Structures are given as structure tokens and as C-alpha cells.
PDB file with SEQRES, HELIX, SHEET and CRYST1 records, atoms N, CA, C and O in Angstrom:
SEQRES   1 A   76  MET LYS TYR GLN VAL ALA ILE ILE GLY GLY GLY PRO ALA          
SEQRES   2 A   76  GLY TYR THR ALA ALA GLU ALA ALA GLY LYS VAL GLY LEU          
SEQRES   3 A   76  SER VAL VAL LEU PHE GLU LYS GLN SER LEU GLY GLY VAL          
SEQRES   4 A   76  CYS LEU ASN GLU GLY CYS ILE PRO THR LYS THR LEU LEU          
SEQRES   5 A   76  TYR SER ALA LYS THR TYR ASP GLY ALA ARG HIS ALA ALA          
SEQRES   6 A   76  LYS TYR ALA VAL SER VAL PRO GLU VAL SER PHE                  
HELIX    1 AA1 PRO A   12  LYS A   23  1                                  12    
HELIX    2 AA2 GLY A   38  ASN A   42  1                                   5    
HELIX    3 AA3 CYS A   45  ARG A   62  1                                  18    
HELIX    4 AA4 ALA A   64  TYR A   67  5                                   4    
SHEET    1 AA1 2 VAL A   5  ILE A   8  0                                        
SHEET    2 AA1 2 VAL A  28  PHE A  31  1                                        
CRYST1    1.000    1.000    1.000  90.00  90.00  90.00 P 1           1          
ATOM      1  N   MET A   1     -27.590   0.919  15.950  1.00  0.00           N  
ATOM      2  CA  MET A   1     -27.028   2.152  15.426  1.00  0.00           C  
ATOM      3  C   MET A   1     -27.497   2.379  13.998  1.00  0.00           C  
ATOM      4  O   MET A   1     -27.653   1.437  13.222  1.00  0.00           O  
ATOM      5  N   LYS A   2     -27.715   3.617  13.673  1.00  0.00           N  
ATOM      6  CA  LYS A   2     -28.094   3.970  12.307  1.00  0.00           C  
ATOM      7  C   LYS A   2     -26.985   4.798  11.681  1.00  0.00           C  
ATOM      8  O   LYS A   2     -26.355   5.631  12.333  1.00  0.00           O  
ATOM      9  N   TYR A   3     -26.765   4.541  10.387  1.00  0.00           N  
ATOM     10  CA  TYR A   3     -25.746   5.269   9.658  1.00  0.00           C  
ATOM     11  C   TYR A   3     -26.378   5.855   8.391  1.00  0.00           C  
ATOM     12  O   TYR A   3     -27.354   5.322   7.865  1.00  0.00           O  
ATOM     13  N   GLN A   4     -25.811   6.942   7.923  1.00  0.00           N  
ATOM     14  CA  GLN A   4     -26.315   7.560   6.704  1.00  0.00           C  
ATOM     15  C   GLN A   4     -25.739   6.891   5.455  1.00  0.00           C  
ATOM     16  O   GLN A   4     -26.356   6.884   4.389  1.00  0.00           O  
ATOM     17  N   VAL A   5     -24.542   6.332   5.617  1.00  0.00           N  
ATOM     18  CA  VAL A   5     -23.876   5.702   4.471  1.00  0.00           C  
ATOM     19  C   VAL A   5     -23.336   4.338   4.921  1.00  0.00           C  
ATOM     20  O   VAL A   5     -22.696   4.247   5.968  1.00  0.00           O  
ATOM     21  N   ALA A   6     -23.580   3.301   4.158  1.00  0.00           N  
ATOM     22  CA  ALA A   6     -23.019   1.980   4.381  1.00  0.00           C  
ATOM     23  C   ALA A   6     -22.180   1.601   3.161  1.00  0.00           C  
ATOM     24  O   ALA A   6     -22.656   1.643   2.027  1.00  0.00           O  
ATOM     25  N   ILE A   7     -20.948   1.239   3.411  1.00  0.00           N  
ATOM     26  CA  ILE A   7     -20.041   0.875   2.315  1.00  0.00           C  
ATOM     27  C   ILE A   7     -19.605  -0.565   2.495  1.00  0.00           C  
ATOM     28  O   ILE A   7     -19.173  -0.963   3.576  1.00  0.00           O  
ATOM     29  N   ILE A   8     -19.720  -1.341   1.436  1.00  0.00           N  
ATOM     30  CA  ILE A   8     -19.291  -2.735   1.476  1.00  0.00           C  
ATOM     31  C   ILE A   8     -17.998  -2.842   0.701  1.00  0.00           C  
ATOM     32  O   ILE A   8     -17.964  -2.611  -0.508  1.00  0.00           O  
ATOM     33  N   GLY A   9     -16.939  -3.193   1.399  1.00  0.00           N  
ATOM     34  CA  GLY A   9     -15.626  -3.337   0.784  1.00  0.00           C  
ATOM     35  C   GLY A   9     -14.684  -2.224   1.157  1.00  0.00           C  
ATOM     36  O   GLY A   9     -14.963  -1.051   0.905  1.00  0.00           O  
ATOM     37  N   GLY A  10     -13.567  -2.585   1.757  1.00  0.00           N  
ATOM     38  CA  GLY A  10     -12.596  -1.621   2.201  1.00  0.00           C  
ATOM     39  C   GLY A  10     -11.398  -1.514   1.282  1.00  0.00           C  
ATOM     40  O   GLY A  10     -10.289  -1.235   1.738  1.00  0.00           O  
ATOM     41  N   GLY A  11     -11.602  -1.729   0.008  1.00  0.00           N  
ATOM     42  CA  GLY A  11     -10.510  -1.545  -0.978  1.00  0.00           C  
ATOM     43  C   GLY A  11     -10.321  -0.060  -1.226  1.00  0.00           C  
ATOM     44  O   GLY A  11     -10.902   0.770  -0.528  1.00  0.00           O  
ATOM     45  N   PRO A  12      -9.504   0.278  -2.226  1.00  0.00           N  
ATOM     46  CA  PRO A  12      -9.194   1.679  -2.490  1.00  0.00           C  
ATOM     47  C   PRO A  12     -10.461   2.548  -2.694  1.00  0.00           C  
ATOM     48  O   PRO A  12     -10.511   3.673  -2.197  1.00  0.00           O  
ATOM     49  N   ALA A  13     -11.451   2.055  -3.395  1.00  0.00           N  
ATOM     50  CA  ALA A  13     -12.674   2.850  -3.592  1.00  0.00           C  
ATOM     51  C   ALA A  13     -13.495   2.938  -2.303  1.00  0.00           C  
ATOM     52  O   ALA A  13     -14.035   3.997  -1.986  1.00  0.00           O  
ATOM     53  N   GLY A  14     -13.591   1.836  -1.563  1.00  0.00           N  
ATOM     54  CA  GLY A  14     -14.385   1.815  -0.358  1.00  0.00           C  
ATOM     55  C   GLY A  14     -13.868   2.732   0.739  1.00  0.00           C  
ATOM     56  O   GLY A  14     -14.634   3.518   1.297  1.00  0.00           O  
ATOM     57  N   TYR A  15     -12.567   2.645   1.062  1.00  0.00           N  
ATOM     58  CA  TYR A  15     -12.067   3.497   2.121  1.00  0.00           C  
ATOM     59  C   TYR A  15     -11.985   4.961   1.690  1.00  0.00           C  
ATOM     60  O   TYR A  15     -12.079   5.854   2.533  1.00  0.00           O  
ATOM     61  N   THR A  16     -11.812   5.222   0.387  1.00  0.00           N  
ATOM     62  CA  THR A  16     -11.838   6.601  -0.089  1.00  0.00           C  
ATOM     63  C   THR A  16     -13.245   7.177   0.025  1.00  0.00           C  
ATOM     64  O   THR A  16     -13.413   8.331   0.419  1.00  0.00           O  
ATOM     65  N   ALA A  17     -14.252   6.382  -0.316  1.00  0.00           N  
ATOM     66  CA  ALA A  17     -15.631   6.821  -0.194  1.00  0.00           C  
ATOM     67  C   ALA A  17     -16.006   7.075   1.254  1.00  0.00           C  
ATOM     68  O   ALA A  17     -16.678   8.057   1.569  1.00  0.00           O  
ATOM     69  N   ALA A  18     -15.564   6.179   2.137  1.00  0.00           N  
ATOM     70  CA  ALA A  18     -15.868   6.348   3.576  1.00  0.00           C  
ATOM     71  C   ALA A  18     -15.234   7.621   4.110  1.00  0.00           C  
ATOM     72  O   ALA A  18     -15.856   8.360   4.874  1.00  0.00           O  
ATOM     73  N   GLU A  19     -14.021   7.870   3.715  1.00  0.00           N  
ATOM     74  CA  GLU A  19     -13.320   9.095   4.174  1.00  0.00           C  
ATOM     75  C   GLU A  19     -14.034  10.339   3.644  1.00  0.00           C  
ATOM     76  O   GLU A  19     -14.249  11.295   4.389  1.00  0.00           O  
ATOM     77  N   ALA A  20     -14.398  10.330   2.379  1.00  0.00           N  
ATOM     78  CA  ALA A  20     -15.072  11.481   1.779  1.00  0.00           C  
ATOM     79  C   ALA A  20     -16.410  11.748   2.463  1.00  0.00           C  
ATOM     80  O   ALA A  20     -16.741  12.896   2.759  1.00  0.00           O  
ATOM     81  N   ALA A  21     -17.180  10.686   2.715  1.00  0.00           N  
ATOM     82  CA  ALA A  21     -18.452  10.849   3.388  1.00  0.00           C  
ATOM     83  C   ALA A  21     -18.289  11.385   4.810  1.00  0.00           C  
ATOM     84  O   ALA A  21     -19.042  12.249   5.259  1.00  0.00           O  
ATOM     85  N   GLY A  22     -17.302  10.857   5.494  1.00  0.00           N  
ATOM     86  CA  GLY A  22     -17.021  11.365   6.865  1.00  0.00           C  
ATOM     87  C   GLY A  22     -16.613  12.818   6.902  1.00  0.00           C  
ATOM     88  O   GLY A  22     -16.982  13.554   7.817  1.00  0.00           O  
ATOM     89  N   LYS A  23     -15.844  13.236   5.897  1.00  0.00           N  
ATOM     90  CA  LYS A  23     -15.377  14.625   5.848  1.00  0.00           C  
ATOM     91  C   LYS A  23     -16.529  15.635   5.675  1.00  0.00           C  
ATOM     92  O   LYS A  23     -16.424  16.782   6.108  1.00  0.00           O  
ATOM     93  N   VAL A  24     -17.615  15.201   5.045  1.00  0.00           N  
ATOM     94  CA  VAL A  24     -18.762  16.100   4.890  1.00  0.00           C  
ATOM     95  C   VAL A  24     -19.796  15.906   5.986  1.00  0.00           C  
ATOM     96  O   VAL A  24     -20.912  16.417   5.896  1.00  0.00           O  
ATOM     97  N   GLY A  25     -19.424  15.172   7.012  1.00  0.00           N  
ATOM     98  CA  GLY A  25     -20.270  15.060   8.191  1.00  0.00           C  
ATOM     99  C   GLY A  25     -21.274  13.906   8.214  1.00  0.00           C  
ATOM    100  O   GLY A  25     -22.124  13.842   9.102  1.00  0.00           O  
ATOM    101  N   LEU A  26     -21.182  13.021   7.266  1.00  0.00           N  
ATOM    102  CA  LEU A  26     -22.103  11.879   7.269  1.00  0.00           C  
ATOM    103  C   LEU A  26     -21.583  10.796   8.202  1.00  0.00           C  
ATOM    104  O   LEU A  26     -20.375  10.625   8.364  1.00  0.00           O  
ATOM    105  N   SER A  27     -22.518  10.064   8.815  1.00  0.00           N  
ATOM    106  CA  SER A  27     -22.117   8.923   9.642  1.00  0.00           C  
ATOM    107  C   SER A  27     -21.971   7.718   8.728  1.00  0.00           C  
ATOM    108  O   SER A  27     -22.844   7.434   7.908  1.00  0.00           O  
ATOM    109  N   VAL A  28     -20.840   7.003   8.882  1.00  0.00           N  
ATOM    110  CA  VAL A  28     -20.474   5.965   7.920  1.00  0.00           C  
ATOM    111  C   VAL A  28     -20.159   4.654   8.638  1.00  0.00           C  
ATOM    112  O   VAL A  28     -19.557   4.637   9.711  1.00  0.00           O  
ATOM    113  N   VAL A  29     -20.584   3.564   8.014  1.00  0.00           N  
ATOM    114  CA  VAL A  29     -20.127   2.238   8.446  1.00  0.00           C  
ATOM    115  C   VAL A  29     -19.543   1.570   7.231  1.00  0.00           C  
ATOM    116  O   VAL A  29     -20.105   1.652   6.139  1.00  0.00           O  
ATOM    117  N   LEU A  30     -18.410   0.903   7.414  1.00  0.00           N  
ATOM    118  CA  LEU A  30     -17.712   0.224   6.310  1.00  0.00           C  
ATOM    119  C   LEU A  30     -17.548  -1.224   6.687  1.00  0.00           C  
ATOM    120  O   LEU A  30     -17.064  -1.528   7.777  1.00  0.00           O  
ATOM    121  N   PHE A  31     -17.938  -2.124   5.814  1.00  0.00           N  
ATOM    122  CA  PHE A  31     -17.812  -3.558   6.048  1.00  0.00           C  
ATOM    123  C   PHE A  31     -16.683  -4.103   5.204  1.00  0.00           C  
ATOM    124  O   PHE A  31     -16.657  -3.885   3.992  1.00  0.00           O  
ATOM    125  N   GLU A  32     -15.740  -4.814   5.826  1.00  0.00           N  
ATOM    126  CA  GLU A  32     -14.632  -5.447   5.105  1.00  0.00           C  
ATOM    127  C   GLU A  32     -14.318  -6.755   5.785  1.00  0.00           C  
ATOM    128  O   GLU A  32     -14.048  -6.770   6.986  1.00  0.00           O  
ATOM    129  N   LYS A  33     -14.346  -7.870   5.049  1.00  0.00           N  
ATOM    130  CA  LYS A  33     -14.106  -9.163   5.653  1.00  0.00           C  
ATOM    131  C   LYS A  33     -12.640  -9.475   5.857  1.00  0.00           C  
ATOM    132  O   LYS A  33     -12.300 -10.368   6.633  1.00  0.00           O  
ATOM    133  N   GLN A  34     -11.759  -8.751   5.169  1.00  0.00           N  
ATOM    134  CA  GLN A  34     -10.323  -9.001   5.353  1.00  0.00           C  
ATOM    135  C   GLN A  34      -9.644  -7.707   5.803  1.00  0.00           C  
ATOM    136  O   GLN A  34     -10.184  -6.986   6.642  1.00  0.00           O  
ATOM    137  N   SER A  35      -8.491  -7.412   5.263  1.00  0.00           N  
ATOM    138  CA  SER A  35      -7.729  -6.206   5.670  1.00  0.00           C  
ATOM    139  C   SER A  35      -8.189  -5.019   4.844  1.00  0.00           C  
ATOM    140  O   SER A  35      -8.486  -5.149   3.657  1.00  0.00           O  
ATOM    141  N   LEU A  36      -8.244  -3.838   5.500  1.00  0.00           N  
ATOM    142  CA  LEU A  36      -8.529  -2.617   4.766  1.00  0.00           C  
ATOM    143  C   LEU A  36      -7.435  -2.383   3.741  1.00  0.00           C  
ATOM    144  O   LEU A  36      -6.262  -2.672   3.979  1.00  0.00           O  
ATOM    145  N   GLY A  37      -7.835  -1.865   2.621  1.00  0.00           N  
ATOM    146  CA  GLY A  37      -6.875  -1.591   1.558  1.00  0.00           C  
ATOM    147  C   GLY A  37      -7.024  -2.464   0.355  1.00  0.00           C  
ATOM    148  O   GLY A  37      -6.610  -2.089  -0.742  1.00  0.00           O  
ATOM    149  N   GLY A  38      -7.605  -3.619   0.535  1.00  0.00           N  
ATOM    150  CA  GLY A  38      -7.848  -4.539  -0.585  1.00  0.00           C  
ATOM    151  C   GLY A  38      -6.579  -5.214  -1.098  1.00  0.00           C  
ATOM    152  O   GLY A  38      -5.505  -5.094  -0.509  1.00  0.00           O  
ATOM    153  N   VAL A  39      -6.734  -5.915  -2.193  1.00  0.00           N  
ATOM    154  CA  VAL A  39      -5.640  -6.679  -2.793  1.00  0.00           C  
ATOM    155  C   VAL A  39      -4.500  -5.797  -3.223  1.00  0.00           C  
ATOM    156  O   VAL A  39      -3.341  -6.128  -2.976  1.00  0.00           O  
ATOM    157  N   CYS A  40      -4.797  -4.671  -3.867  1.00  0.00           N  
ATOM    158  CA  CYS A  40      -3.736  -3.811  -4.395  1.00  0.00           C  
ATOM    159  C   CYS A  40      -2.801  -3.352  -3.290  1.00  0.00           C  
ATOM    160  O   CYS A  40      -1.582  -3.435  -3.441  1.00  0.00           O  
ATOM    161  N   LEU A  41      -3.336  -2.880  -2.208  1.00  0.00           N  
ATOM    162  CA  LEU A  41      -2.519  -2.360  -1.117  1.00  0.00           C  
ATOM    163  C   LEU A  41      -1.789  -3.442  -0.348  1.00  0.00           C  
ATOM    164  O   LEU A  41      -0.626  -3.270   0.019  1.00  0.00           O  
ATOM    165  N   ASN A  42      -2.464  -4.556  -0.099  1.00  0.00           N  
ATOM    166  CA  ASN A  42      -1.923  -5.581   0.793  1.00  0.00           C  
ATOM    167  C   ASN A  42      -1.183  -6.725   0.117  1.00  0.00           C  
ATOM    168  O   ASN A  42      -0.306  -7.334   0.729  1.00  0.00           O  
ATOM    169  N   GLU A  43      -1.511  -7.027  -1.109  1.00  0.00           N  
ATOM    170  CA  GLU A  43      -0.938  -8.191  -1.776  1.00  0.00           C  
ATOM    171  C   GLU A  43      -0.415  -7.892  -3.174  1.00  0.00           C  
ATOM    172  O   GLU A  43       0.504  -8.568  -3.638  1.00  0.00           O  
ATOM    173  N   GLY A  44      -0.957  -6.929  -3.836  1.00  0.00           N  
ATOM    174  CA  GLY A  44      -0.665  -6.740  -5.252  1.00  0.00           C  
ATOM    175  C   GLY A  44       0.273  -5.631  -5.582  1.00  0.00           C  
ATOM    176  O   GLY A  44       1.483  -5.750  -5.388  1.00  0.00           O  
ATOM    177  N   CYS A  45      -0.269  -4.545  -6.081  1.00  0.00           N  
ATOM    178  CA  CYS A  45       0.492  -3.441  -6.665  1.00  0.00           C  
ATOM    179  C   CYS A  45       1.574  -2.877  -5.749  1.00  0.00           C  
ATOM    180  O   CYS A  45       2.740  -2.846  -6.143  1.00  0.00           O  
ATOM    181  N   ILE A  46       1.241  -2.444  -4.578  1.00  0.00           N  
ATOM    182  CA  ILE A  46       2.190  -1.757  -3.719  1.00  0.00           C  
ATOM    183  C   ILE A  46       3.265  -2.698  -3.188  1.00  0.00           C  
ATOM    184  O   ILE A  46       4.441  -2.344  -3.276  1.00  0.00           O  
ATOM    185  N   PRO A  47       2.944  -3.876  -2.641  1.00  0.00           N  
ATOM    186  CA  PRO A  47       4.026  -4.772  -2.208  1.00  0.00           C  
ATOM    187  C   PRO A  47       4.938  -5.189  -3.360  1.00  0.00           C  
ATOM    188  O   PRO A  47       6.148  -5.322  -3.177  1.00  0.00           O  
ATOM    189  N   THR A  48       4.367  -5.395  -4.540  1.00  0.00           N  
ATOM    190  CA  THR A  48       5.164  -5.786  -5.701  1.00  0.00           C  
ATOM    191  C   THR A  48       6.136  -4.685  -6.079  1.00  0.00           C  
ATOM    192  O   THR A  48       7.298  -4.962  -6.379  1.00  0.00           O  
ATOM    193  N   LYS A  49       5.674  -3.425  -6.068  1.00  0.00           N  
ATOM    194  CA  LYS A  49       6.550  -2.311  -6.401  1.00  0.00           C  
ATOM    195  C   LYS A  49       7.627  -2.130  -5.348  1.00  0.00           C  
ATOM    196  O   LYS A  49       8.753  -1.763  -5.684  1.00  0.00           O  
ATOM    197  N   THR A  50       7.317  -2.374  -4.094  1.00  0.00           N  
ATOM    198  CA  THR A  50       8.318  -2.291  -3.038  1.00  0.00           C  
ATOM    199  C   THR A  50       9.398  -3.330  -3.215  1.00  0.00           C  
ATOM    200  O   THR A  50      10.583  -3.025  -3.077  1.00  0.00           O  
ATOM    201  N   LEU A  51       9.006  -4.561  -3.521  1.00  0.00           N  
ATOM    202  CA  LEU A  51       9.962  -5.637  -3.756  1.00  0.00           C  
ATOM    203  C   LEU A  51      10.818  -5.335  -4.959  1.00  0.00           C  
ATOM    204  O   LEU A  51      12.030  -5.548  -4.922  1.00  0.00           O  
ATOM    205  N   LEU A  52      10.219  -4.845  -6.023  1.00  0.00           N  
ATOM    206  CA  LEU A  52      10.976  -4.513  -7.236  1.00  0.00           C  
ATOM    207  C   LEU A  52      12.024  -3.415  -6.945  1.00  0.00           C  
ATOM    208  O   LEU A  52      13.174  -3.531  -7.369  1.00  0.00           O  
ATOM    209  N   TYR A  53      11.631  -2.373  -6.235  1.00  0.00           N  
ATOM    210  CA  TYR A  53      12.559  -1.298  -5.867  1.00  0.00           C  
ATOM    211  C   TYR A  53      13.711  -1.840  -5.027  1.00  0.00           C  
ATOM    212  O   TYR A  53      14.868  -1.480  -5.241  1.00  0.00           O  
ATOM    213  N   SER A  54      13.386  -2.707  -4.071  1.00  0.00           N  
ATOM    214  CA  SER A  54      14.416  -3.322  -3.215  1.00  0.00           C  
ATOM    215  C   SER A  54      15.400  -4.119  -4.049  1.00  0.00           C  
ATOM    216  O   SER A  54      16.610  -4.040  -3.832  1.00  0.00           O  
ATOM    217  N   ALA A  55      14.893  -4.881  -4.994  1.00  0.00           N  
ATOM    218  CA  ALA A  55      15.765  -5.706  -5.866  1.00  0.00           C  
ATOM    219  C   ALA A  55      16.680  -4.813  -6.727  1.00  0.00           C  
ATOM    220  O   ALA A  55      17.860  -5.118  -6.902  1.00  0.00           O  
ATOM    221  N   LYS A  56      16.137  -3.726  -7.254  1.00  0.00           N  
ATOM    222  CA  LYS A  56      16.941  -2.817  -8.074  1.00  0.00           C  
ATOM    223  C   LYS A  56      18.001  -2.156  -7.224  1.00  0.00           C  
ATOM    224  O   LYS A  56      19.133  -1.991  -7.677  1.00  0.00           O  
ATOM    225  N   THR A  57      17.663  -1.767  -5.988  1.00  0.00           N  
ATOM    226  CA  THR A  57      18.664  -1.142  -5.074  1.00  0.00           C  
ATOM    227  C   THR A  57      19.748  -2.132  -4.756  1.00  0.00           C  
ATOM    228  O   THR A  57      20.930  -1.789  -4.772  1.00  0.00           O  
ATOM    229  N   TYR A  58      19.363  -3.365  -4.464  1.00  0.00           N  
ATOM    230  CA  TYR A  58      20.322  -4.439  -4.165  1.00  0.00           C  
ATOM    231  C   TYR A  58      21.280  -4.637  -5.352  1.00  0.00           C  
ATOM    232  O   TYR A  58      22.495  -4.717  -5.170  1.00  0.00           O  
ATOM    233  N   ASP A  59      20.728  -4.713  -6.546  1.00  0.00           N  
ATOM    234  CA  ASP A  59      21.546  -4.916  -7.730  1.00  0.00           C  
ATOM    235  C   ASP A  59      22.510  -3.743  -7.933  1.00  0.00           C  
ATOM    236  O   ASP A  59      23.673  -3.945  -8.281  1.00  0.00           O  
ATOM    237  N   GLY A  60      22.032  -2.539  -7.718  1.00  0.00           N  
ATOM    238  CA  GLY A  60      22.888  -1.357  -7.840  1.00  0.00           C  
ATOM    239  C   GLY A  60      24.042  -1.368  -6.854  1.00  0.00           C  
ATOM    240  O   GLY A  60      25.164  -0.991  -7.190  1.00  0.00           O  
ATOM    241  N   ALA A  61      23.754  -1.808  -5.625  1.00  0.00           N  
ATOM    242  CA  ALA A  61      24.822  -1.888  -4.611  1.00  0.00           C  
ATOM    243  C   ALA A  61      25.846  -2.980  -4.970  1.00  0.00           C  
ATOM    244  O   ALA A  61      27.044  -2.817  -4.737  1.00  0.00           O  
ATOM    245  N   ARG A  62      25.366  -4.072  -5.528  1.00  0.00           N  
ATOM    246  CA  ARG A  62      26.287  -5.155  -5.911  1.00  0.00           C  
ATOM    247  C   ARG A  62      27.240  -4.703  -7.013  1.00  0.00           C  
ATOM    248  O   ARG A  62      28.387  -5.148  -7.055  1.00  0.00           O  
ATOM    249  N   HIS A  63      26.790  -3.843  -7.888  1.00  0.00           N  
ATOM    250  CA  HIS A  63      27.620  -3.379  -9.004  1.00  0.00           C  
ATOM    251  C   HIS A  63      28.157  -1.972  -8.793  1.00  0.00           C  
ATOM    252  O   HIS A  63      28.539  -1.312  -9.760  1.00  0.00           O  
ATOM    253  N   ALA A  64      28.194  -1.506  -7.575  1.00  0.00           N  
ATOM    254  CA  ALA A  64      28.628  -0.140  -7.262  1.00  0.00           C  
ATOM    255  C   ALA A  64      30.086   0.099  -7.590  1.00  0.00           C  
ATOM    256  O   ALA A  64      30.455   1.229  -7.908  1.00  0.00           O  
ATOM    257  N   ALA A  65      30.922  -0.910  -7.528  1.00  0.00           N  
ATOM    258  CA  ALA A  65      32.365  -0.732  -7.757  1.00  0.00           C  
ATOM    259  C   ALA A  65      32.663  -0.160  -9.139  1.00  0.00           C  
ATOM    260  O   ALA A  65      33.627   0.590  -9.296  1.00  0.00           O  
ATOM    261  N   LYS A  66      31.866  -0.492 -10.132  1.00  0.00           N  
ATOM    262  CA  LYS A  66      32.128   0.049 -11.470  1.00  0.00           C  
ATOM    263  C   LYS A  66      31.886   1.542 -11.548  1.00  0.00           C  
ATOM    264  O   LYS A  66      32.246   2.185 -12.535  1.00  0.00           O  
ATOM    265  N   TYR A  67      31.259   2.111 -10.482  1.00  0.00           N  
ATOM    266  CA  TYR A  67      31.050   3.555 -10.402  1.00  0.00           C  
ATOM    267  C   TYR A  67      31.914   4.168  -9.299  1.00  0.00           C  
ATOM    268  O   TYR A  67      31.649   5.276  -8.832  1.00  0.00           O  
ATOM    269  N   ALA A  68      32.944   3.437  -8.895  1.00  0.00           N  
ATOM    270  CA  ALA A  68      33.901   3.886  -7.862  1.00  0.00           C  
ATOM    271  C   ALA A  68      33.238   4.073  -6.482  1.00  0.00           C  
ATOM    272  O   ALA A  68      33.651   4.924  -5.694  1.00  0.00           O  
ATOM    273  N   VAL A  69      32.229   3.279  -6.218  1.00  0.00           N  
ATOM    274  CA  VAL A  69      31.577   3.295  -4.906  1.00  0.00           C  
ATOM    275  C   VAL A  69      31.829   1.966  -4.246  1.00  0.00           C  
ATOM    276  O   VAL A  69      31.640   0.903  -4.838  1.00  0.00           O  
ATOM    277  N   SER A  70      32.264   2.049  -2.997  1.00  0.00           N  
ATOM    278  CA  SER A  70      32.573   0.814  -2.218  1.00  0.00           C  
ATOM    279  C   SER A  70      31.410   0.490  -1.292  1.00  0.00           C  
ATOM    280  O   SER A  70      31.027   1.301  -0.449  1.00  0.00           O  
ATOM    281  N   VAL A  71      30.864  -0.681  -1.456  1.00  0.00           N  
ATOM    282  CA  VAL A  71      29.817  -1.193  -0.584  1.00  0.00           C  
ATOM    283  C   VAL A  71      30.321  -2.509  -0.014  1.00  0.00           C  
ATOM    284  O   VAL A  71      30.312  -3.529  -0.703  1.00  0.00           O  
ATOM    285  N   PRO A  72      30.777  -2.492   1.282  1.00  0.00           N  
ATOM    286  CA  PRO A  72      31.435  -3.687   1.819  1.00  0.00           C  
ATOM    287  C   PRO A  72      30.598  -4.945   1.842  1.00  0.00           C  
ATOM    288  O   PRO A  72      31.107  -6.019   1.520  1.00  0.00           O  
ATOM    289  N   GLU A  73      29.334  -4.853   2.210  1.00  0.00           N  
ATOM    290  CA  GLU A  73      28.509  -6.060   2.298  1.00  0.00           C  
ATOM    291  C   GLU A  73      27.076  -5.718   1.930  1.00  0.00           C  
ATOM    292  O   GLU A  73      26.491  -4.771   2.456  1.00  0.00           O  
ATOM    293  N   VAL A  74      26.530  -6.492   1.032  1.00  0.00           N  
ATOM    294  CA  VAL A  74      25.160  -6.280   0.609  1.00  0.00           C  
ATOM    295  C   VAL A  74      24.398  -7.574   0.832  1.00  0.00           C  
ATOM    296  O   VAL A  74      24.847  -8.642   0.418  1.00  0.00           O  
ATOM    297  N   SER A  75      23.253  -7.483   1.480  1.00  0.00           N  
ATOM    298  CA  SER A  75      22.414  -8.656   1.679  1.00  0.00           C  
ATOM    299  C   SER A  75      20.978  -8.315   1.348  1.00  0.00           C  
ATOM    300  O   SER A  75      20.571  -7.153   1.384  1.00  0.00           O  
ATOM    301  N   PHE A  76      20.220  -9.342   1.026  1.00  0.00           N  
ATOM    302  CA  PHE A  76      18.819  -9.125   0.668  1.00  0.00           C  
ATOM    303  C   PHE A  76      17.983 -10.144   1.391  1.00  0.00           C  
ATOM    304  O   PHE A  76      16.761 -10.156   1.243  1.00  0.00           O  
TER     305      PHE A  76                                                      
END                                                                             
């Protein structure tokens, strides 16, 4: 098979480039040895932000009584 564009790496730049090339009608092949999305999406930035938000929500629920809110059971 022949492709007009070959992209090495399926991180944020790679999959964005592949999508952009495909949208203008180019045939694209993308090589990624691990999961699409790269470290930021799968291990770094996004999972860390999700965990941080969950921890803040948990802490807010634990201290809800001081705001006259009853939360019977909170688990994490």
C-alpha cells in the first residue's frame, strides 16, 4: 500500500496531524508502538488532572456538613 503521508508517533501532535491530513483527502498511515494519545493522554496530564479533581470532590463531600449539606457515606 502507498500513502501520501506517514506519521511516526501517535501522541497529541501525531494524531492531530493524521486527522488534519485525512480531512483534506490525503491517505495517511500512522505508526505508534504503544497507545494512541501518548504519555500526556494516557499516563500524564489528563489522568493526573482527573485524579486531582476526584480528590478535591471527595474532600468537599467529607466537609460538606459545615455548609449544611448531608452526605451519608463518601468513599474513594
